[in-house]
C-alpha positions in Angstrom: -130.0 21.1 -12.1 -132.3 18.4 -10.9 -136.0 18.0 -12.7 -138.2 17.9 -9.0 -140.6 15.9 -10.9 -138.0 13.0 -12.3 -138.6 9.8 -10.4 -134.9 8.4 -10.9 -131.4 9.6 -11.3 -130.0 6.5 -12.6 -129.7 7.4 -16.2 -127.3 7.2 -19.1 -127.8 10.7 -20.0 -126.1 13.7 -18.0 -128.2 15.4 -15.7 -126.1 18.4 -14.9 -127.0 21.5 -16.7 -124.4 24.7 -16.6 -126.7 27.7 -15.7 -127.1 30.3 -18.3 -126.2 33.3 -15.9 -122.6 32.3 -16.2 -119.5 30.1 -15.8 -119.7 28.7 -12.6 -117.3 25.6 -13.0 -114.2 27.8 -13.9 -114.7 29.8 -10.8 -115.8 27.2 -8.3 -113.4 24.5 -8.5 -110.9 27.3 -7.4 -113.0 29.0 -4.2 -113.4 26.9 -1.2 -117.2 26.3 -0.9 -119.0 27.2 2.1 -122.1 25.1 3.9 -124.7 28.0 4.9 -128.3 27.6 5.7 -130.3 29.3 2.7 -132.9 29.1 0.1 -136.3 27.5 1.2 -136.8 25.4 3.5 -133.6 26.4 5.4 -131.9 23.3 4.2 -127.8 23.2 4.4 -126.6 23.6 0.8 -123.3 24.3 -1.0 -122.4 28.1 -2.6 -121.5 28.2 -6.4 -120.4 31.4 -6.9 -120.4 33.3 -10.4 -119.4 36.4 -11.6 -120.9 37.6 -15.0 -118.9 40.6 -16.0 -115.5 38.8 -15.5 -113.5 36.2 -13.1 -111.5 37.3 -10.4 -107.9 38.2 -10.7 -106.7 35.8 -7.8 -109.9 33.4 -6.8 -107.9 32.6 -3.5 -107.8 35.7 -1.9 -111.5 36.7 -2.0 -113.2 37.4 1.2 -116.8 36.4 1.2 -119.2 37.2 3.9 -123.0 37.1 4.7 -125.2 39.7 5.3 -129.0 40.4 6.3 -130.8 43.2 4.8 -133.5 45.4 6.2 -136.4 42.7 5.3 -134.2 40.1 7.2 -133.3 38.9 3.8 -129.7 36.7 3.4 -127.2 38.9 1.2 -124.2 37.8 0.4 -120.8 40.2 -0.1 -117.5 39.5 -1.5 -114.0 41.7 -1.2 -111.1 41.2 -3.7 -107.8 41.9 -2.0 -105.6 41.0 -5.1 -103.1 42.8 -6.9 -103.6 43.8 -10.3 -101.1 44.7 -13.3 -102.3 48.5 -13.1 -101.5 49.1 -9.5 -98.9 47.8 -6.8 -101.9 48.3 -3.9 -104.2 46.1 -2.9 -107.7 46.8 -5.0 -110.6 46.7 -2.9 -113.2 45.9 -4.7 -117.0 45.4 -3.5 -119.1 42.9 -4.9 -123.0 41.8 -3.9 -124.5 38.5 -4.7 -127.7 37.4 -4.8 -128.9 33.7 -4.9 -130.6 33.3 -8.0 -133.9 31.2 -7.6 -134.6 28.1 -9.0 -137.1 28.3 -12.3 -139.5 26.1 -14.4 -139.4 23.2 -12.1 -135.8 22.9 -11.9 -133.1 23.6 -8.9 -129.3 24.1 -8.7 -127.9 21.1 -7.5 -123.8 20.2 -7.4 -122.5 17.0 -9.0 -119.8 14.8 -8.0 -118.4 13.0 -11.3 -116.3 10.2 -11.7 -113.3 11.2 -13.7 -112.5 7.8 -14.9 -116.1 7.0 -16.1 -117.5 10.4 -16.7 -120.5 9.4 -14.7 -122.0 11.6 -11.6 -121.5 9.7 -8.5 -123.5 11.8 -5.8 -125.6 15.4 -6.0 -125.8 17.7 -3.6 -128.0 20.8 -3.1 -126.5 23.8 -4.2 -127.1 27.5 -4.0 -126.3 29.7 -6.9 -124.9 33.1 -6.1 -124.4 35.9 -8.7 -122.0 38.7 -7.8 -122.7 42.0 -9.1 -119.9 44.8 -8.6 -121.3 47.9 -6.9 -119.8 51.5 -6.7 -119.3 52.8 -3.4 -118.7 56.6 -3.4 -115.8 58.0 -1.0 -116.9 60.5 1.6 -115.1 63.6 -0.4 -117.6 62.6 -3.5 -120.7 62.7 -1.1 -119.6 65.9 0.6 -119.3 67.3 -2.7 -115.2 68.1 -2.4 -112.9 67.6 -5.6 -110.8 65.0 -5.6 -107.2 66.2 -6.0 -104.7 64.5 -8.3 -101.0 64.2 -6.9 -98.6 66.1 -9.5 -95.9 63.3 -10.7 -92.7 65.8 -11.5 -90.5 62.9 -12.3 -92.5 62.4 -15.6 -91.1 63.4 -18.6 -93.9 65.3 -21.1 -91.2 66.4 -23.6 -91.4 65.9 -27.3 -88.7 66.0 -29.8 -88.6 68.2 -32.9 -89.9 65.8 -35.4 -92.8 65.0 -33.3 -93.5 68.3 -32.8 -93.0 68.9 -36.7 -95.3 66.2 -37.1 -98.0 66.9 -34.6 -97.8 70.6 -36.4 -98.7 69.0 -39.6 -101.1 67.0 -38.7 -103.0 69.8 -37.0 -102.6 71.6 -40.1 -104.4 68.9 -42.3 -107.3 68.6 -40.1 -107.9 71.9 -38.9 -106.2 74.2 -41.3 -107.3 76.3 -43.8 -107.1 76.0 -47.4 -104.4 78.0 -48.0 -102.3 76.7 -45.6 -103.2 73.2 -46.2 -102.2 73.8 -49.6 -98.7 75.4 -48.4 -98.1 72.3 -46.5 -98.5 69.9 -49.3 -96.0 72.0 -51.5 -93.4 72.2 -48.9 -94.1 68.4 -48.2 -93.8 67.7 -52.0 -90.5 70.2 -52.5 -89.0 68.3 -49.4 -85.5 66.3 -49.9 -85.8 62.9 -48.2 -83.2 59.8 -48.1 -84.7 58.2 -50.9 -84.2 61.7 -52.8 -80.6 61.5 -52.3 -80.3 57.8 -53.1 -81.5 58.6 -56.5 -79.3 61.3 -57.2 -76.2 59.9 -55.9 -77.1 57.3 -58.7 -77.3 59.9 -61.6 -74.9 62.3 -63.6 -75.5 65.0 -61.6 -74.6 63.8 -58.1 -71.0 65.0 -59.1 -71.2 67.7 -61.6 -67.5 68.8 -61.7 -66.6 65.3 -62.5 -69.4 64.1 -64.9 -68.1 62.2 -67.7 -70.2 60.6 -70.6 -70.3 57.1 -70.4 -69.5 56.5 -74.0 -66.8 59.0 -74.3 -65.1 57.1 -71.6 -65.3 53.7 -73.3 -64.5 55.2 -76.6 -61.3 56.4 -75.1 -60.2 53.4 -73.9 -61.3 51.6 -77.4 -59.1 53.9 -79.3 -56.0 53.3 -77.2 -53.2 51.6 -79.1 -52.0 48.2 -78.2 -48.5 49.5 -78.5 -48.7 52.8 -76.3 -47.1 52.8 -73.0 -48.9 52.8 -69.7 -47.5 56.2 -69.4 -49.6 57.2 -72.3 -52.9 55.4 -71.1 -52.5 57.7 -67.9 -52.3 61.1 -69.6 -55.4 60.0 -72.0 -57.3 59.2 -69.3 -56.5 62.2 -67.0 -57.0 64.2 -70.2 -60.8 62.9 -70.0 -61.8 64.1 -66.8 -59.8 67.7 -67.3 -62.6 67.8 -70.3 -65.3 67.8 -67.0 -63.6 70.0 -64.2 -64.8 73.6 -63.5 -62.3 76.7 -63.7 -64.1 78.3 -60.8 -64.1 75.2 -58.5 -61.2 74.5 -56.7 -59.3 71.1 -57.9 -60.2 68.1 -55.5 -58.3 65.0 -55.1 -60.0 62.5 -56.8 -57.9 59.7 -54.9 -59.0 61.1 -51.5 -59.8 58.3 -49.1 -61.2 60.1 -46.6 -63.2 63.5 -46.4 -60.1 65.6 -45.2 -58.0 64.8 -48.5 -60.4 66.1 -50.4 -59.4 69.3 -50.4 -56.0 70.8 -48.9 -55.5 74.4 -46.7 -52.5 74.6 -48.7 -54.5 75.3 -52.1 -55.8 78.5 -50.9 -52.8 80.3 -50.0 -51.8 83.2 -52.1 -49.8 82.2 -55.5 -46.9 84.0 -54.5 -46.8 82.7 -50.7 -43.6 81.1 -51.1 -41.9 84.2 -52.3 -43.0 86.1 -49.0 -44.0 83.5 -47.0 -42.4 85.7 -43.9 -44.4 88.7 -44.7 -47.6 87.3 -45.2 -46.9 85.3 -41.8 -45.9 88.2 -40.0 -48.9 90.3 -41.5 -51.5 87.5 -40.6 -49.7 87.3 -36.9 -50.0 90.8 -36.1 -53.7 91.1 -37.6 -55.1 88.2 -35.2 -52.9 89.7 -31.9 -55.0 93.1 -32.5 -58.4 91.1 -33.7 -58.2 88.0 -31.1 -61.5 87.2 -30.0 -64.7 86.6 -31.4 -66.4 89.9 -30.6 -63.6 91.5 -32.0 -64.2 89.9 -35.6 -68.0 90.7 -35.2 -67.0 94.4 -34.6 -65.0 94.3 -37.5 -67.9 93.3 -40.0 -67.5 89.8 -40.0 -70.1 87.4 -40.3 -70.7 85.4 -37.0 -70.6 81.9 -38.4 -67.4 82.8 -39.9 -66.1 84.3 -37.4 -66.8 81.3 -35.0 -65.0 79.3 -37.8 -61.7 81.1 -37.6 -61.3 81.0 -33.7 -57.7 81.9 -32.5 -55.8 80.3 -35.7 -52.6 81.2 -33.6 -53.3 78.4 -31.5 -52.7 75.9 -34.1 -49.5 73.7 -35.0 -48.7 75.8 -38.1 -50.1 79.4 -36.8 -48.4 81.0 -39.7 -50.2 79.2 -42.8 -53.3 78.6 -40.4 -53.6 82.7 -39.9 -52.8 83.5 -43.3 -55.7 81.5 -44.7 -57.7 82.6 -41.9 -56.9 86.0 -43.1 -58.1 85.6 -46.6 -61.4 83.7 -45.1 -62.0 87.2 -43.3 -61.5 89.1 -46.8 -63.7 86.5 -48.7 -66.3 87.1 -46.2 -66.3 91.0 -46.3 -66.0 90.8 -49.7 -69.3 88.5 -50.2 -71.1 90.3 -47.9 -70.4 93.2 -50.2 -71.2 91.9 -53.2 -74.7 90.1 -52.4 -75.8 91.3 -49.1 -75.0 95.3 -49.1 -75.3 96.0 -53.1 -76.7 92.7 -54.6 -75.7 94.0 -58.2 -72.8 95.1 -57.3 -70.4 95.4 -60.6 -67.7 97.7 -58.9 -65.7 98.2 -55.9 -64.1 102.0 -55.0 -61.1 102.2 -53.6 -62.7 103.1 -50.2 -64.4 100.3 -49.6 -61.5 97.9 -50.3 -59.5 100.3 -47.3 -62.4 99.8 -45.6 -61.6 95.9 -44.9 -58.7 97.1 -43.6 -56.1 94.5 -44.8 -52.5 94.1 -44.4 -50.3 95.4 -47.4 -49.6 92.1 -49.0 -52.9 90.8 -48.8 -54.9 93.5 -49.9 -52.2 93.6 -53.1 -53.2 89.5 -53.4 -56.8 90.2 -53.4 -57.0 93.0 -55.8 -55.1 90.8 -58.5 -57.1 87.6 -57.6 -60.5 88.9 -57.1 -61.1 92.1 -58.4 -60.7 93.3 -62.2 -59.0 96.1 -63.7 -59.4 100.0 -62.3 -61.3 102.4 -64.3 -61.8 106.1 -63.5 -59.2 108.9 -62.6 -59.7 110.5 -59.7 -62.4 108.5 -58.0 -60.9 104.9 -58.8 -63.0 101.8 -59.0 -62.3 98.3 -59.5 -64.8 96.1 -61.6 -66.2 92.8 -60.2 -66.6 90.0 -63.0 -69.1 87.7 -62.3 -66.7 84.7 -62.5 -64.6 86.2 -60.1 -67.1 87.3 -57.6 -68.4 83.7 -57.4 -65.0 82.2 -57.4 -64.8 84.2 -54.2 -67.9 82.7 -53.1 -66.8 79.3 -54.0 -63.7 79.4 -52.0 -65.2 80.8 -49.1 -67.6 77.9 -48.9 -64.7 75.2 -49.0 -62.7 77.2 -46.3 -65.6 77.1 -44.1 -66.0 73.4 -44.7 -62.5 72.7 -44.0 -62.1 75.0 -41.0 -65.1 72.6 -39.6 -62.9 69.5 -39.0 -63.4 67.0 -38.9 -67.1 66.7 -38.9 -67.0 69.2 -42.4 -70.5 70.3 -42.3 -72.0 73.5 -42.9 -75.4 74.9 -42.2 -77.5 76.7 -44.7 -79.7 78.7 -43.3 -76.9 81.4 -41.4 -75.3 81.8 -44.8 -78.3 82.9 -46.5 -78.7 85.4 -43.9 -75.5 86.4 -43.3 -73.8 86.3 -46.3 -77.1 87.4 -48.5 -76.4 84.6 -50.8 -79.2 82.7 -52.6 -80.2 79.6 -51.4 -80.1 78.1 -54.9 -76.8 79.4 -55.9 -75.4 78.0 -52.4 -77.0 74.6 -53.3 -75.4 74.1 -56.4 -72.2 75.5 -55.2 -72.0 72.9 -52.5 -73.1 70.6 -55.1 -70.1 71.2 -57.2 -67.8 71.0 -54.2 -68.7 67.1 -53.8 -71.6 67.7 -50.9 -74.8 65.9 -49.8 -77.5 67.4 -48.0 -79.0 66.1 -44.8 -81.7 67.1 -42.4 -79.9 68.9 -39.1 -81.0 67.1 -35.9 -82.1 69.4 -32.9 -79.0 70.0 -31.1 -77.6 71.3 -34.5 -80.6 73.4 -34.7 -80.2 74.8 -31.2 -76.2 75.2 -31.4 -76.8 77.7 -34.4 -79.6 79.5 -32.5 -82.2 79.4 -35.2 -85.6 77.8 -34.5 -85.8 77.1 -38.8 -85.2 73.4 -39.9 -82.1 74.1 -41.8 -80.3 71.8 -44.0 -76.9 70.7 -43.7 -74.2 70.0 -46.4 -71.6 67.3 -45.7 -68.2 66.5 -47.9 -68.8 62.8 -49.6 -65.4 62.5 -51.1 
């Protein structure tokens, strides 16, 4: 700006001052100036446009025009045809510019400065126009009609199971009652996370069936005589391992490299299978010919999860052995349901209830000797159900359910609790003893098992 009262402009000080209403230097360098007759005295001046509320996206695409209002006063308008990052279509924004009047004896000038010396060479009168955005309502808004938004059917508003659970917990924390908030805190406190599993795996509780005290193992190694042979050393080490094994759990293979080698299906064959192999195979094949579908097994009183794991055993590579073990799993399923679901404290089972299982003769005799106690009574004979044999039947059933899920070796927890009637804590203890770990089920697994609850899954880790 120049002071009108100054007599000379030949001075070392910088007489050009940036106006306070904006930053015209950054915008005016990109916008071509237009010489219009504006201001007092109708003098020819250069136009300098400023935008106090923000710089335009592409100054080269600005369209300026001159208008006359109702009182014949010049008004400048500007329209932007630039594309923005929020829309692929040209964004039309109308701005109205008003000339900034000079004040305090100053007026605006455009200075031409030498870049080498930094001193002004020439001063030209300039008009400073400040552009402000103005909202222009549409015809629909003026007529009072509502503007309908276009529905985007391709947009995905789905939410994963974990996200939905997190949102529900957040809403409960913010707006839930004191009782619900207390339940949520207790559920979070009891939940098993990956950090909890890592801590459990480093302790002796991660594998209770092979838990051996380190001091006992070290003492046994130190007590070995130097004169003993290698076979004696191995026998002593194996005797130490046998001290931690349980008579209820099946014996695992401690040298297994993959989960399929930990337990074998041949371990669960009847004790006299080699002696009566043809009889067991013929009876089992005949049984599954009459019960040849999933629905037939359900009608026979078999648990849905067990029926799904059994499938059609006659189609496997070795149908005789597969059908024999599958028949045993069907028997154990009915027996466990009788002990835990139908009669939670069953101490005995009658002959009629055993015959209701509809077992072949060889399998029925093997089942009585293996999992039932002595018979009592004269007229109505009942078989005692010892606690250890009842638990052994449950453990064998769990292990067979895992082996029949090759190669995943996974077992859902919630369906077992509902269908077999077994306590959840008992299932966790036995599955942990079999060498399994607990992990959260995915959304796909929850849908596969037809349950909306977030159940847990066990997996062999040997």
